[in-house]
N, C-alpha and C positions, 0 to 999 in steps of 0.2 A: 504494499500499499504505499503510495507516495504521500511525501510530507510537504508537498509544494501546492499552491492554488493561485489562480489568476484573479480571485475574487478580493480585489483590493480597493479600498477606499480610503480617501484622503479628506482630513478635517482642516479648520483653520488652525494656524499656528497660534498657540497660546503665549501670551506675554506675561510675566510675572515679575513685579517690582518688589523686591525684598530689601532687607537691611545689608545684605551681602552684595547687592547689585541686581541688575536685570537679567533674566533668563529667557530664552525664546524656545519652545518646546513644539517640535514637529510631531504632528498626531496623525496616525493612519491606522488602518486595520487590515488583516489578513485572513479572510475566510471568518470574519466576526471576532477574531482575536485583536483586541486593541493593542497598539505599539505606540511608544513615543521615545524621542531622543532629545535632549536639551543642549542648548548652546548658549554661548555668552553673548554672541554677536547676532543682529538680524541678518547680516549678509551670509554668515555660516549656515544659518537655518535655512535661508532661502536657496542656497547652493545644495544643501542635502536633500532637500524637499524636491528640488528640480531633477536630481538625478532618479530619485524614486518615481517620479511622475513619468519621466521619459520611459524608463523600464516598463511600468504599467502600460503606458500608451503603446508600446510596441508588443503588447501581449506577453512579456516574459513572465514566467511564474514566480512568485515570491515563496521564500521558506517561511514554513509556519512557526518555526522554532525562534529564528533569528529576526524575522519580519523584513528581511532583506531580500533583493532580487537574487535569482539563482546564480547569475554571473558574478556575484560579489563572493562567491566561495573561492577560498585562495588554495591552490595545489599545496600539497604536503611540503614540496621543497621550497616554498616560499614563505612559509608562515613558521615562526619559531613555537616550540613547546609552550615557552613562557605567555607569549602573547595569546596563543590559544587558549591557555587556562584564564587568562583574564576576561576573554570573550565569554568562555563558558560560565564562569562566576557570575558574570553580569546578566546572562540570559537567565539562569536557573535561581538567582538569589531570592527573589520574591516568591518563589514556589517551594522552596524547602524550609524546613524547621531550624530553629537555631542550634539544636544539636548536631544536625545534619550539616549545617554551615561550618561548624568547628571541625567536624569529622574530614570535610571536604578541604578546608584550608591545611590542615595536617597532611593529607594524604598529597596533595597537591606540591606542598613544600618539600617532602620527601622526594618525589619523583622528579621534581624541578631541579634538585641538587644533583640528581644522579644523571641529569641530562645538561650538562654543562661542558664545554670545551677544556675547562680547567677548573681545579677546586679554588674557592675563594680564600685562601689561605691567608690573604692580608686583612681579612675581617675576623672579629670574634664570631665563632660559630653560633653561639646563642643568639647573638644581634642578627644574624643573617636568618637564623629561623624566624626570629621575632618579626623581621621586616616582611617575610612573605606571608606567615600565618596571620598576622594582626593587621597588616595594612595591604599588601598586594592583593591578597585573596579575601579581602573583606570591602565589599564594595562601598560601605557607608564610611570607611575611614581611609581609603586609598588615598585621598588628597591631603590627609592630614598627617602623613608620615613625617617625621623630624628630618631635618637635613641629612643628618649622618645615616639613617636608614634609607632615605631617598637616594642617596649615592651607591648603597649597596644594591638596590633595585635597578638603578641604571646599569651597573656593572652585570648583573645577572641578565638582563635584557640583551645587553651587547654580547654575552657569551652562551646564550641558550641555542642548544642545538635545533634544527629544524624538525618538523614532525616526521620527515622521511628517516630520521634517526630510528624511529620505531621498527623499520625494515630490517635492522641489524640486531641478530640475538643477542650480540654483546651488550648493546644498551638495554635491552629487555631484561637480561639477568640483573644488570646492575640496578634497575628500578627495583625489581623484586626483592633484591637483597636490601635495598634501603628500606623498602616497607616493613621489612621483617627485624629491623634493628633499630637500637635506640641511638642516641647522640653519642654514647662513649662505646659504641660498638658492640654492646651486649645484646642478646635476643630480645625482642619486644614481647609483650604478652600476646600469647596466640589469639585471643579475642580481638586485640586492637589490630594484628597484623591482617586477620580476617576481614575486619571492618574496613581498612585502607585498600585493600584489593577490591571488595565490593565497590567502593566509591570510584577506584579508577576504572573499574569495568564499564560504570556508567558513562564516564567521561569519555571513554574510547568509543563507546557505542554511539555517543553524541557525534564524535569526529568522522564515524563511518557515515552517519545520516547527513553530515555535511559535506560528504564527499573529498574529505581531507584525507582519510586513510580508506583502504579498500577492505580491510578485515582486522578483527581484533589481534593485535600483537601479542597480547598475554599468552595466547595459546602457543607462541613460539617459545616460552620460557621452557628451560631444562626440568626433567622430572624432579631434580633434588632441589628445585626452588618451589615446590609445592608448598601451598600455605601451611604453616603449623598446625597440628591437630590439637584440638580442644578436648579435655575429658569431661564427659558428664557425670562422672562418679564423685562423690563427696566422701572424704575419710571422716568418719563418724568421731574419731579421736581429736578431731579439730573443732567439734561443735561443743556448745555450752549445755550442760544439763540443766533440767528445770530447776534444781536448788541454786546452782551457780546464777542463773538468771535472776531468781528471785532476789539473792543477795545483792547483785548488781543494781536492781532496779531501786532497793531501799538506799543503797548509796547514792545513786542519782539522785534521788528526791531529797536527800539532805542537802544537795549543793544549792547555795545561795542563788537568789535572782531567778535562775531559769530551771532549776531542779524538778519542779513539778510538771513543766511543759515538756522537758526531756523525757521524764518517766513515761508519760502518756505515748511520746513518740516512739521510744525503744519498745515499750510493751506492745504497740500495735505492730511492729515489724515482726517481733517474736511470735506473739500469739495469733496474729491475724495472717502472717505472712505476706505483708504488703511489701512493695517496694519503697524505698524512701520518699521519692517524689509523689507517691500515691498517699502516703501518710500525711505529708505536709499539707496536700490539698484537702484533707478531710475538714469537715465543720461538724458543729453539733447537731444540726438537722440531718446528717448522714448517718448518724448511729441510732440504733435501736437497742437499748440497753436496759434490759429487765432487772429487776432487784434480785432474781435467782434464774439459773440456768443460762443457756446460751444467748448471747444477742446477735446482733447482725450489723455489719458495715456497709454501706452503699458505696461503692467506689465507682465514681462516673467521671473522673478528670485527674490529671497529674499537674505538679507543678515543678517541672526540671529547673534547676540552678544553672543558668548558662552564662550569666554576667550581661551587662548592658551593651558590650560591643558586639 
């Protein structure tokens, strides 16, 4: 099934005058899906809109994911992995959850560092990862990067390999190794490595739909680079018994200020088996607690803590 459409409609350019200046937003839709692109000058907005109009008038199909004409797709040899990542983040940002944004940033940072012409040894490794995760792959903060981190990103953009590097199994293996290891070179948690691989698979499938790649290159990885296996078994010796839990809850309750609240929180985790983000989202009206016998907790939402960024 094609992901392109010739059903393109244009709207009046929106002008917004804010405290930080005036922006001009070109608005259009592809097969009913609204798209927009903001510019700092009216001339830039008019130029971009004119390009789209010409493509539409010529009957050129538009991609429904990017909202751009099909001819705007760039061959793998001409676009770098870093620039493609930025495009992917911008397209998907509004459609993925906050936790997914974090996982995407971490996975792309690992892959980006594995797909460089040289290692950025002149920069602090922690700062390099911070520049990628917290600014480059964060659509809301990309323009807020401090000057020292912006210099790192400029270097990365200049040294990023083209998308055609995925055709070389050497680079594929390097990316897989990066996903499976920590900054210090030790193995990453199996669950984290699998999560990063899932994210990268989604990114590469997007590259295929955009005609940047012909196939998923992760399938070219060597067998020894298979994702680490996670064990579903739990060692009962590592679990707290009921007596230990009761004593722990009594101790927590005696803590000043937050003791009572934390007692309820940890008791809910232990006795009801809720995840932390589910327990935090509970309200009084969600509980049916009789004076005797079993009660009931109605879990209908979660409140994961991901930070304002």
